[in-house]
Structure formats: C-alpha cells, structure tokens
C-alpha positions in Angstrom: 0.0 0.0 0.0 1.4 3.4 -1.0 0.3 6.9 -0.2 -0.8 8.9 -3.2 -1.7 12.5 -3.5 -5.5 12.9 -2.7 -6.0 15.8 -5.2 -9.2 17.1 -3.6 -10.6 20.1 -5.4 -10.3 23.3 -3.4 -7.8 22.0 -0.9 -4.0 22.6 -0.9 -1.7 19.6 -1.1 1.0 19.2 1.5 3.8 16.6 2.0 4.5 15.5 5.6 8.0 14.2 6.5 9.4 15.5 3.2 12.8 16.2 4.7 12.8 13.3 7.3 14.7 10.4 5.8 13.6 8.1 8.7 10.0 8.3 7.4 8.3 7.9 4.0 7.0 11.2 2.6 3.2 11.4 3.1 1.2 13.4 0.5 -2.0 14.9 1.9 -4.6 17.5 1.5 -5.3 19.9 4.4 -8.6 21.6 5.2 -8.8 25.0 6.8 -10.2 23.5 10.1 -7.2 21.2 10.5 -8.3 17.9 8.9 -5.5 16.1 7.1 -6.7 13.8 4.3 -4.5 11.0 2.9 -5.2 8.6 0.1 -3.7 5.1 -0.2 -3.3 2.9 -3.3 -3.4 -0.9 -2.9 -1.4 -3.3 -5.0 -3.2 -6.1 -6.7 -2.0 -8.6 -4.1 -3.3 -6.3 -1.3 -6.6 -5.9 -3.0 -7.2 -9.6 -3.3 -6.1 -10.2 0.3 -8.4 -7.5 1.5 -11.3 -8.9 -0.5 -10.9 -12.3 1.1 -10.0 -11.3 4.7 -12.0 -8.1 5.0 -9.3 -6.8 7.4 -7.1 -3.8 7.3 -4.7 -2.8 10.0 -3.8 0.7 11.0 -0.7 1.5 13.1 -0.4 5.0 14.6 2.8 6.2 16.1 1.7 8.3 19.1 5.0 8.4 20.9 3.0 7.9 24.1 0.9 11.0 23.5 -2.9 11.0 23.4 -4.4 9.4 20.4 -6.0 11.8 17.9 -9.3 11.0 16.3 -9.1 9.2 13.0 -11.5 8.0 10.3 -11.1 5.6 7.5 -13.3 5.4 4.4 -13.4 4.1 0.9 -15.0 7.3 -0.3 -13.4 10.7 -0.6 -14.6 13.1 2.1 -17.1 15.8 1.3 -15.4 19.2 1.4 -17.4 22.4 1.6 
C-alpha cells in the first residue's frame, strides 16, 4: 500500500515528512479547520487479500501522547 496525492478540489496539497529520511513522505490535503486527508493505493495482491479477509490494520505512532481521532473510508470526504 502506498500513499498517493489525494488531489481534492479546493484543498491545498502538502507533504509531511518530506525532509525526514527516517519516514516515508506522506502526501496529503489539508482543510482550513485542520483535517488532514490522505489517500492510499493498494497493490493487486493487497486488493485480493483485503477482498478475502476483509481486514485492514492501522498503526499509529503516538510516541506515548494522546491518540488523535481518525476516520477511514473508501469514499473521498465531502469538502465544503
């Protein structure tokens, strides 16, 4: 699974961790109220595995800080 630019009309694109070699760069779109939207592209192998298992794992690095709210979806968000 690889992050891809979400290209959501009306929102600026940003790249997180662009200059941090220990992390992969993360393209995202950012809303004025602080939502960060990412988009992920599955390989064919991942698509088939997801189809059969129905399971997707999400790992968040909190560095022992409070967990922020998250939301996953197969549809792009509605942006005003």
